[in-house]
C-alpha positions in Angstrom: -7.3 -41.5 61.5 -3.6 -41.1 60.6 -1.2 -39.4 63.0 1.3 -36.7 62.0 2.7 -36.8 65.5 2.4 -39.5 68.2 4.9 -38.2 70.8 3.3 -36.4 73.9 5.1 -34.9 76.9 4.2 -33.5 80.3 5.0 -29.9 81.0 8.1 -30.8 83.0 9.4 -32.8 80.0 8.5 -30.2 77.6 10.5 -27.8 79.8 13.6 -29.8 79.5 13.2 -30.5 75.8 12.6 -27.0 74.8 15.6 -25.9 76.7 17.1 -22.6 77.7 16.2 -20.5 74.5 12.5 -20.9 75.3 13.0 -19.9 78.9 15.0 -16.9 78.0 12.4 -16.0 75.2 9.5 -16.2 77.7 11.3 -14.3 80.7 12.2 -11.5 78.2 8.8 -11.5 76.9 7.4 -10.9 80.5 10.0 -8.2 81.2 9.8 -6.1 78.2 7.1 -4.7 75.9 3.6 -6.2 75.1 2.9 -9.1 73.0 1.8 -8.6 69.5 -0.2 -10.7 66.8 0.6 -8.3 64.2 3.5 -8.9 61.8 3.9 -5.2 61.3 4.8 -4.8 65.0 7.2 -7.8 65.2 10.3 -5.6 65.0 10.5 -3.0 67.6 13.4 -0.9 68.8 12.5 -1.9 72.5 12.1 -5.5 71.6 14.0 -8.6 72.6 17.6 -8.6 71.7 18.0 -11.7 69.5 20.9 -14.1 70.3 21.7 -17.2 68.4 19.8 -19.4 71.1 16.7 -17.4 70.5 16.8 -17.1 66.7 14.9 -20.2 65.7 11.9 -19.1 67.8 12.1 -15.6 66.6 12.2 -16.5 62.9 9.5 -19.0 63.3 7.3 -16.4 65.2 7.9 -13.9 62.3 6.9 -16.5 59.7 3.7 -17.4 61.8 2.7 -13.8 62.1 3.2 -13.3 58.4 1.0 -16.2 57.5 -1.5 -15.3 60.2 -1.7 -11.7 58.9 -2.7 -12.9 55.5 -5.5 -15.6 56.3 -5.8 -15.8 60.1 -5.5 -19.0 62.1 -6.6 -22.5 61.1 -7.1 -21.5 57.4 -4.7 -22.4 54.6 -2.9 -19.8 52.4 -2.7 -21.4 49.1 -0.2 -20.6 46.4 -1.5 -21.9 43.1 1.6 -21.0 41.1 5.2 -22.2 41.4 7.4 -19.8 43.4 7.6 -16.6 41.4 11.0 -14.7 41.1 9.6 -11.5 42.7 7.9 -13.0 45.7 10.4 -15.1 47.9 9.6 -14.8 51.7 12.3 -17.1 52.6 15.6 -18.0 51.2 16.3 -21.0 49.0 12.8 -21.4 47.9 12.1 -23.8 45.0 9.7 -24.4 42.1 9.5 -28.3 43.0 5.9 -28.0 44.4 2.7 -25.9 44.9 2.7 -24.7 48.6 0.0 -24.3 51.0 0.7 -23.0 54.5 -1.3 -22.6 57.6 -0.9 -21.7 61.3 -3.0 -24.0 63.3 -4.0 -23.8 66.9 -3.4 -27.3 68.2 -3.9 -26.5 72.0 -7.3 -28.5 72.2 -6.7 -30.8 69.2 -6.6 -30.4 65.5 -6.7 -32.4 62.2 -5.8 -31.7 58.6 -7.6 -33.5 55.9 -5.9 -33.8 52.5 -7.9 -34.8 49.4 -7.7 -37.8 47.1 -5.3 -37.2 44.1 -4.2 -39.4 41.4 -2.0 -42.4 42.5 1.7 -41.5 42.2 1.1 -37.9 42.8 3.5 -36.2 45.2 1.5 -34.6 48.1 2.8 -34.2 51.7 2.0 -32.5 54.8 4.9 -31.4 57.1 4.1 -29.9 60.7 6.7 -27.5 62.1 6.7 -26.4 65.7 7.3 -22.9 67.3 11.0 -23.8 68.2 11.6 -24.8 64.5 11.5 -28.5 64.8 10.1 -30.2 61.7 7.9 -33.3 62.3 8.0 -36.3 60.0 6.0 -35.7 56.7 2.6 -37.5 56.1 2.1 -38.7 52.5 -1.0 -38.8 50.3 -4.6 -38.3 51.1 -6.1 -38.8 54.6 -6.9 -37.1 57.8 -4.0 -36.5 60.1 -4.0 -35.5 63.6 -1.8 -32.6 64.8 0.0 -32.1 68.1 3.2 -30.3 69.5 5.7 -30.5 72.2 5.8 -26.7 72.8 3.5 -23.8 72.6 0.0 -23.9 71.3 0.5 -23.4 67.6 2.2 -25.2 64.7 2.9 -24.3 61.1 1.6 -26.8 58.6 3.2 -26.9 55.0 1.7 -28.8 52.3 3.5 -29.6 49.1 1.6 -30.5 46.1 3.0 -32.1 42.9 4.4 -29.4 40.3 3.2 -31.6 37.3 -0.3 -30.2 37.9 -1.3 -27.1 36.1 -2.0 -24.0 38.2 -5.9 -24.7 37.7 -5.5 -28.4 38.7 -3.4 -27.4 41.8 -6.0 -24.8 42.8 -8.8 -27.4 42.6 -7.0 -29.8 44.9 -5.9 -27.1 47.3 -9.5 -25.9 47.7 -10.3 -29.5 49.1 -7.7 -29.4 52.0 -9.5 -28.7 55.3 -8.3 -27.9 58.9 -10.6 -28.9 61.9 -9.4 -27.4 65.1 -11.3 -27.1 68.5 -9.6 -23.7 69.4 -9.0 -20.7 67.1 -6.9 -18.3 69.3 -4.3 -16.3 67.3 -0.6 -16.6 67.9 0.9 -13.8 70.1 4.8 -13.2 70.5 7.1 -10.8 71.9 8.5 -8.2 69.4 12.3 -8.3 68.7 14.8 -5.8 68.2 15.5 -5.7 64.4 19.2 -4.8 64.3 20.2 -7.8 66.5 17.8 -10.0 64.4 19.6 -9.2 61.2 23.0 -9.4 62.6 22.5 -12.8 64.2 20.8 -14.1 61.0 23.9 -13.1 59.0 26.2 -14.7 61.5 24.2 -17.9 61.5 24.3 -18.1 57.7 28.2 -17.8 57.8 28.1 -20.6 60.5 27.1 -23.1 58.0 30.4 -23.2 56.5 31.8 -23.9 60.1 29.5 -26.7 60.4 30.4 -28.2 57.1 34.1 -28.0 58.0 33.4 -29.6 61.3 31.1 -32.5 60.3 31.6 -32.8 56.5 28.9 -31.9 53.9 27.8 -35.5 53.7 26.9 -35.9 57.4 25.5 -32.4 57.7 23.1 -33.0 54.8 21.4 -35.8 56.9 21.7 -34.2 60.3 20.8 -30.5 60.0 17.1 -31.0 60.7 15.7 -33.2 63.5 12.5 -33.9 65.2 11.8 -34.5 68.9 9.1 -37.1 67.9 11.2 -39.7 66.0 14.5 -41.5 65.8 16.2 -38.1 64.5 15.8 -36.5 68.1 19.2 -38.0 69.0 21.1 -36.0 66.4 19.7 -32.6 67.6 21.9 -30.0 68.7 21.2 -26.2 69.2 23.7 -25.1 66.8 22.3 -27.2 63.9 18.8 -25.9 64.7 20.0 -22.3 64.7 21.7 -22.6 61.4 18.9 -24.6 59.9 16.4 -21.8 60.8 18.6 -19.2 59.1 19.5 -21.0 55.9 16.5 -23.1 55.3 13.5 -22.4 57.4 10.9 -25.0 57.1 13.3 -27.7 55.8 12.5 -31.3 56.3 14.0 -34.4 57.8 16.6 -36.4 55.9 14.2 -39.4 55.5 11.8 -37.1 53.8 14.2 -34.7 51.7 17.9 -34.5 51.6 19.4 -31.1 50.7 22.9 -30.4 49.1 24.0 -26.9 48.9 27.1 -25.8 47.0 29.4 -23.0 47.8 29.4 -19.9 45.8 30.9 -19.9 42.3 31.8 -17.0 39.9 28.6 -16.3 37.9 30.7 -16.3 34.7 31.4 -19.2 32.2 29.9 -22.6 31.8 29.4 -25.2 34.4 28.0 -28.7 34.0 26.8 -31.2 36.4 26.6 -34.9 35.1 25.2 -37.6 37.4 23.4 -40.9 37.6 19.8 -41.1 38.2 19.7 -41.7 42.1 16.4 -43.6 41.8 14.6 -41.5 44.5 11.2 -42.5 45.7 9.8 -39.4 44.4 12.0 -36.9 42.4 15.2 -34.9 42.4 15.6 -31.2 41.6 18.3 -28.6 41.3 17.7 -24.8 41.9 20.2 -22.0 41.3 20.4 -18.9 43.7 22.3 -15.6 43.8 24.6 -14.8 46.9 21.7 -14.0 49.2 20.0 -17.3 48.5 17.3 -16.2 46.2 16.1 -17.2 42.7 16.9 -14.4 40.2 15.7 -15.8 36.9 12.3 -17.3 35.8 14.5 -20.3 34.5 15.9 -21.2 37.9 15.6 -25.1 38.2 15.5 -28.5 36.6 14.1 -31.7 38.0 13.7 -35.4 37.1 10.1 -34.8 35.9 11.2 -32.4 33.0 15.0 -32.7 32.6 16.0 -34.5 29.3 18.3 -37.6 30.1 21.4 -38.4 28.2 21.5 -41.4 25.9 23.2 -43.5 28.6 20.5 -42.6 31.2 22.5 -40.1 33.1 21.6 -36.4 33.4 23.6 -33.3 32.5 22.6 -29.9 34.0 24.3 -26.9 32.2 24.6 -23.8 34.3 25.5 -20.5 32.5 26.4 -22.3 29.2 23.7 -21.1 26.9 20.2 -22.4 25.9 21.7 -24.7 23.3 23.2 -26.8 26.0 21.3 -29.7 27.8 19.0 -28.6 30.7 20.2 -24.9 30.7 19.9 -22.7 33.8 21.2 -19.2 33.6 23.7 -18.1 36.3 24.4 -14.4 35.6 23.1 -12.1 38.3 23.8 -8.9 40.0 25.5 -10.6 43.1 28.4 -11.9 40.8 28.1 -15.3 42.1 25.8 -18.3 42.2 25.1 -21.4 44.1 22.9 -24.3 43.8 20.8 -26.6 46.0 20.1 -30.2 44.9 17.0 -31.8 46.8 16.2 -35.5 46.8 12.5 -36.0 47.6 12.1 -39.5 49.2 15.8 -40.1 49.0 16.9 -43.6 47.8 19.2 -45.7 49.9 22.0 -44.8 47.5 21.5 -41.1 48.6 20.6 -41.6 52.2 22.7 -44.6 53.2 25.5 -44.7 50.7 26.1 -40.8 50.4 25.7 -40.4 46.6 25.6 -36.7 46.1 25.6 -34.2 43.1 27.4 -31.2 44.3 30.9 -32.8 44.0 30.3 -33.6 40.5 30.0 -29.9 39.3 32.7 -29.0 36.7 33.6 -25.8 34.9 33.5 -26.4 31.2 34.5 -23.1 30.0 
């Protein structure tokens, strides 16, 4: 048996760890309208007024209800195609992996079993708690025990190698299983929609404040933290709130490092030339519009399929035209674009020495 989570707490310690946001959430839930397990009832005029402190739980509750509405509890929803342009439930999705997601009732114990796949294949399991705290990823095949420091449910996100065909991905996904003692549905307090939208917008803007405060290099390794490993020391409520708004379901730095650029005018030709960082798994680059969504079926490049230069470096061309190396379109209705670079299994050069792609972008014409 492998363990995805080995840190357990008493109720008193959980109370301290979860903090004021969960206390407020629960108090308001008791004082206002009835709980719901229906995503269509999540937004209500008489629901909880969302604050920044409540947002990570509110957004995670929304995501849980959405998944639960599709397949129930303790069952995977498999997506056997890479993220399509017309279906993007969260911002800054990518086409780096096939995704499977489940809501698991862990209140009385639960495990996830992943199938055998060819050696060298990228397959990971990431649990995410009700207060939007990612736990460390588990890699490869095996049976993994699940647990949480708060609530009765967790979200499990599986990422499967994008080199598989959709048919191959579906075959492996069908072999993924969940074994849980309890199968109770997740219930939550409805939230007031206008406050939710307003706070989400504020938090997305707050990321720039965090970047100015800590610098992009530091923030890229400290935005996400887990209560179950060494990253718990870098947790701040502000970072967790921003992380839930700009990258819900993101990973710890030791598993993935994210770099996100500012917005650039979606005109002209931009190029990004960089050394191969030698990540344990791979790197990728995905282009987004102002709202953080992919807008073209050609939206990304990665180290599996990008063509290297003669000297071993890579050049990604954004908006330049299909005759340029590793071309990605940037023209879209919002008038601007940004990109996110992801390092899966970041190398020491990335994780410890701070090698980054974003500062290397240049406008060619």
